[in-house]
C-alpha positions as CSV (number, residue, x, y, z in Angstrom):
1,M,103.3,139.1,9.0
2,R,105.4,142.1,8.2
3,K,103.9,144.2,11.0
4,D,104.5,141.4,13.6
5,L,108.1,140.9,12.3
6,H,108.7,144.7,12.3
7,H,107.6,144.9,16.0
8,I,110.0,142.1,17.0
9,L,113.0,143.7,15.2
10,V,112.2,147.2,16.6
11,Y,111.9,145.7,20.1
12,F,115.3,144.1,19.9
13,G,116.7,147.1,18.0
14,Y,115.9,149.2,21.1
15,F,118.6,147.3,22.8
16,N,121.0,147.5,19.8
17,Y,120.5,143.8,19.2
18,A,119.7,141.7,16.1
19,P,117.8,138.5,16.9
20,S,118.5,135.1,15.4
21,F,115.9,133.0,13.6
22,E,115.3,131.0,16.7
23,E,114.6,134.1,18.7
24,I,112.3,135.6,16.0
25,H,110.3,132.3,16.0
26,T,110.1,132.2,19.8
27,F,108.9,135.8,20.1
28,F,106.6,135.8,17.1
29,P,103.2,136.9,18.5
30,K,101.2,134.3,16.5
31,A,101.5,130.6,16.1
32,I,103.6,129.8,13.0
33,T,105.6,126.9,11.7
34,R,109.4,127.2,11.5
35,K,109.4,126.5,7.8
36,K,106.8,129.2,7.0
37,L,108.7,131.8,9.0
38,L,112.0,130.9,7.5
39,D,110.5,131.1,4.0
40,Y,109.1,134.5,4.8
41,L,112.4,135.8,6.2
42,Q,114.3,134.7,3.1
43,Q,111.7,136.4,0.9
44,E,112.1,139.7,2.9
45,C,115.9,139.4,2.5
46,K,115.6,139.0,-1.3
47,R,113.3,142.0,-1.4
48,K,115.9,143.9,0.7
49,K,113.3,144.6,3.4
50,L,115.5,142.7,5.8
51,V,119.2,142.5,6.4
52,R,120.8,139.1,7.2
53,L,124.0,139.8,9.2
54,P,127.1,137.7,8.6
55,K,128.0,134.9,11.0
56,N,130.0,135.9,14.0
57,K,130.8,134.4,17.4
58,V,128.8,135.5,20.3
59,F,129.4,134.2,23.8
60,G,126.9,133.8,26.6
61,P,126.3,131.9,29.8
62,S,125.9,128.1,29.6
63,E,123.3,126.3,31.6
64,Q,125.7,123.4,32.0
65,S,128.4,124.9,34.2
66,I,129.0,128.2,35.9
67,F,132.6,128.0,34.6
68,N,131.6,127.3,31.0
69,F,130.4,130.5,29.3
70,N,130.9,129.5,25.6
71,L,127.3,129.0,24.5
72,R,127.2,130.1,20.9
73,F,123.9,131.5,19.7
74,K,122.5,130.4,16.4
75,F,122.9,132.5,13.4
76,P,122.2,134.2,11.0
77,R,120.8,137.3,12.7
78,Y,118.3,139.6,11.2
79,T,117.6,143.3,11.4
80,L,115.9,146.1,9.4
81,P,117.9,148.0,6.8
82,Q,117.2,151.4,8.4
83,Y,118.7,150.4,11.7
84,S,122.5,150.7,12.4
85,I,122.7,147.5,14.5
86,S,125.2,146.0,12.1
87,K,127.6,148.9,12.6
88,Q,127.1,148.7,16.4
89,L,127.8,145.0,16.4
90,T,131.0,145.6,14.5
91,T,132.3,148.5,16.6
92,N,131.3,146.9,19.9
93,S,132.3,143.3,18.9
94,K,134.7,142.8,21.9
95,Q,133.0,139.9,23.5
96,R,133.5,138.9,27.1
97,D,134.2,135.2,26.6
98,Y,135.1,134.8,30.2
99,L,133.9,136.2,33.5
100,D,136.2,137.9,35.9
101,I,137.6,135.4,38.3
102,R,135.9,137.2,41.2
103,V,132.5,136.7,39.6
104,Q,133.3,133.0,39.1
105,I,134.2,132.7,42.8
106,Y,131.0,134.5,43.7
107,L,128.8,132.2,41.6
108,F,130.5,129.2,43.0
109,I,129.8,130.3,46.5
110,L,126.1,131.1,45.6
111,K,125.8,127.6,44.2
112,I,126.7,126.0,47.6
113,I,124.5,128.3,49.7
114,P,121.3,126.4,50.5
115,L,119.1,129.5,50.6
116,V,120.0,130.3,47.0
117,R,117.7,128.0,44.8
118,F,118.2,129.7,41.4
119,V,120.5,132.2,39.7
120,G,119.9,133.4,36.2
121,I,121.3,136.1,34.0
122,T,118.8,138.6,32.6
123,G,118.7,141.7,30.5
124,R,121.0,142.3,27.5
125,S,123.7,139.9,28.7
126,A,121.2,137.0,28.6
127,V,120.6,137.6,24.9
128,E,123.6,139.2,23.5
129,G,126.4,137.6,25.6
130,L,128.6,139.1,28.2
131,R,130.7,142.0,26.9
132,M,133.6,144.0,28.2
133,N,132.4,146.7,30.7
134,D,128.9,145.2,31.0
135,D,127.2,144.7,34.3
136,I,125.7,141.3,34.9
137,D,122.0,141.4,35.9
138,L,121.2,138.5,38.1
139,F,117.8,137.1,38.9
140,I,117.8,135.1,42.2
141,I,115.1,132.8,43.6
142,A,115.4,132.2,47.3
143,M,114.3,129.3,49.5
144,G,110.8,129.8,50.7
145,G,110.5,132.2,53.5
146,F,114.0,133.5,53.3
147,I,113.9,136.1,50.5
148,W,115.3,139.0,52.6
149,T,117.8,136.8,54.4
150,T,119.0,135.6,51.0
151,R,119.3,139.1,49.6
152,F,121.3,140.3,52.6
153,I,123.8,137.4,52.2
154,V,124.3,137.7,48.4
155,V,124.6,141.5,48.5
156,I,127.1,141.5,51.4
157,L,129.1,138.7,49.6
158,A,129.2,140.7,46.4
159,K,130.5,143.8,48.3
160,L,133.1,141.7,50.1
161,I,134.4,140.3,46.8
162,G,134.3,143.7,45.2
163,I,131.9,143.0,42.3
164,R,128.8,145.0,43.4
165,G,128.0,147.7,40.8
166,R,129.8,148.8,37.7
167,N,131.4,146.0,35.7
168,G,130.2,143.6,38.3
169,V,126.8,142.2,39.2
170,C,123.5,143.9,39.6
171,L,121.2,142.3,42.1
172,N,117.8,143.7,41.2
173,L,115.4,140.8,41.1
174,F,114.6,138.4,43.9
175,F,111.7,135.9,44.1
176,D,110.7,133.5,46.9
177,E,110.4,130.0,45.4
178,S,106.9,129.7,47.0
179,D,105.7,132.8,45.1
180,L,106.7,132.5,41.4
181,T,103.6,133.8,39.8
182,I,104.1,137.4,38.5
183,T,101.3,139.8,39.4
184,K,98.7,140.7,36.7
185,M,99.8,144.3,36.7
186,K,103.2,143.2,35.4
187,Q,102.0,140.6,33.0
188,N,103.0,142.1,29.7
189,S,105.1,141.4,26.6
190,Y,108.3,142.9,28.1
191,I,108.2,140.8,31.2
192,A,107.3,137.7,29.1
193,H,110.4,138.5,27.0
194,E,112.5,138.7,30.1
195,I,111.3,135.4,31.5
196,L,112.0,133.5,28.3
197,Q,115.4,135.1,27.8
198,V,116.7,134.2,31.3
199,R,119.9,132.1,31.1
200,P,119.9,129.8,34.1
201,I,123.4,129.2,35.6
202,I,122.3,127.8,39.0
203,D,119.1,125.8,39.0
204,K,118.3,123.5,41.9
205,Q,115.4,121.1,41.4
206,N,114.5,122.6,38.0
207,I,113.0,125.8,39.5
208,Y,113.2,127.7,36.2
209,H,110.6,125.3,34.7
210,A,108.5,125.8,37.8
211,L,108.8,129.6,37.1
212,I,107.5,129.0,33.5
213,G,104.7,126.7,34.8
214,A,103.6,129.4,37.2
215,N,103.5,132.0,34.4
216,R,101.8,130.3,31.5
217,W,100.3,133.6,30.5
218,I,103.5,134.3,28.7
219,F,102.3,131.9,25.9
220,N,99.4,134.2,25.2
221,Y,102.0,136.7,24.0
222,F,104.4,134.1,22.5
223,P,102.6,130.9,21.5
224,N,105.6,129.4,19.7
225,A,107.7,129.5,22.9
226,I,105.8,126.7,24.5
227,A,107.3,124.0,22.2
228,R,110.8,125.1,23.4
229,V,109.9,124.8,27.0
230,V,107.7,121.7,26.9
231,N,110.3,119.7,24.9
232,N,112.5,119.7,27.9
233,D,110.8,116.9,29.8
234,R,113.1,116.8,32.8
235,C,110.4,118.2,35.0
236,S,106.8,119.1,35.1
237,L,105.7,122.7,34.5
238,Q,103.1,122.1,37.2
239,K,105.6,121.9,40.0
240,K,104.6,124.0,43.0
241,F,106.2,124.8,46.3
242,T,104.4,125.1,49.6
243,Y,105.9,125.9,53.0
244,H,104.7,126.1,56.6
245,L,107.0,128.6,58.0
246,Q,108.2,128.4,61.6
247,P,107.9,131.6,63.6
248,I,111.7,131.8,64.0
249,N,112.2,131.7,60.2
250,Y,109.6,134.5,59.7
251,N,111.1,136.7,62.4
252,L,114.6,136.2,61.1
253,D,113.5,137.3,57.6
254,M,111.6,140.3,58.9
255,L,114.7,141.4,60.8
256,F,116.7,141.4,57.5
257,K,113.8,143.2,55.8
258,L,113.9,146.0,58.4
259,L,117.7,146.3,57.9
260,Q,117.6,146.6,54.1
261,L,114.3,148.4,53.3
262,P,115.5,151.9,54.5
263,I,118.7,151.5,52.4
264,I,116.7,150.6,49.3
265,K,114.4,153.7,49.8
266,K,117.4,155.9,50.5
267,N,119.1,154.9,47.2
268,K,116.0,156.0,45.3
269,T,115.8,152.7,43.6
270,G,112.6,152.1,41.6
271,F,111.0,149.2,43.4
272,R,108.0,147.0,43.8
273,I,108.0,144.9,46.9
274,T,105.6,142.1,47.9
275,D,106.0,139.3,50.5
276,G,107.5,137.0,47.9
277,Q,109.0,139.3,45.2
278,L,111.5,142.1,45.1
279,W,111.8,144.2,41.9
280,L,114.6,146.8,42.3
281,F,115.5,148.7,39.2
282,K,117.3,152.1,38.8
283,R,116.4,152.2,35.1
284,D,112.9,150.9,34.3
285,F,113.1,149.6,30.7
286,E,109.5,148.4,31.0
287,K,108.3,152.0,31.3
288,E,110.6,153.2,28.6
289,L,109.3,150.6,26.1
290,K,105.7,151.4,26.9
291,K,106.4,155.1,26.4
292,N,107.8,154.2,22.9
293,S,104.9,151.8,22.2
294,L,107.2,148.8,22.2
295,G,106.0,147.1,25.4
C-alpha cells in the first residue's frame, strides 16, 4: 500500500498540491474500502511517514451555478514529510474566491450559445481552486459537427472580452459530442486523472457522464472512482450521440477549420487534431510526467 500511496502523493506533489482523503481514495490504483484506507493513512501519520495538513479554506468552481464558486474541498489533506507542499500552500494561500466579472460574463454567454454543450475547468484550478494570477483551463464539448465553428466563436468572444491568455482563460481542449472516446494512444493514468478531476460548470443533457461512459477504461487505473460516478443516477453512462450531418453543416465547419489551422501551426502549439477532438497545449504535462516516471 505504501508504494501506491507514495505514487499518488508524488503525482500531486508535482503540481505542488496535497490531496484530500477523498482524492486519495478516488485515485488509489487498487480497489480498497474507505475504512481500510483511512485506517492506513492514520497509521502512517502516527508513524510520521505522512503529514496531515491543518484545515484551510479552498475555493473552486461549483457544478450548481457559474456564479457560485464557493465549493469547499474536503479536508484534511495529506502529503509526504520530505515535500515542501505545506510551505507552498501557506505562502501561496491567496485564494481566488471569485472570478473576474469579465470571465463570469464570458461563461454566461457560453451557457446560452447552443453550439456549446459542455464547459469544464481542468488542470490545477480544477483540483486546487482558482488562485490569483492563475489562468483558467477550459475543456469545451461542442455540438456534433460544429467543433471548429464552436472554437472560432469562443476564441473570438474571449478576445473581444479581453480574457484570452494570461490571467484569463486557456482554450486548449475541444471535443465534438459525437466523439467522446479518447484514443488508445492517450489512454493513460494522467488523462484518466484529468477526466475525473474536471469540474463541470456548464453541462447540457449530462454530457459529462456521457464522457465518463465513453471512457470506462479510466476505471482500470482508478477502480474506486466508479462508485463516485455511478452513484449519480441522473443519467446513464451509456448515453451516446449520433448525427447525420447535412452538407451545409460540414462545409461550414471545414471553412472555420481552414481559417484556424494555419494560426494554430504558426503559434507552435503542441497539438493533436482529429475529426472530433482538438488537443492544443503549449506545455505538455503528460510528457513531463512520463519523463519523470509519474504518468
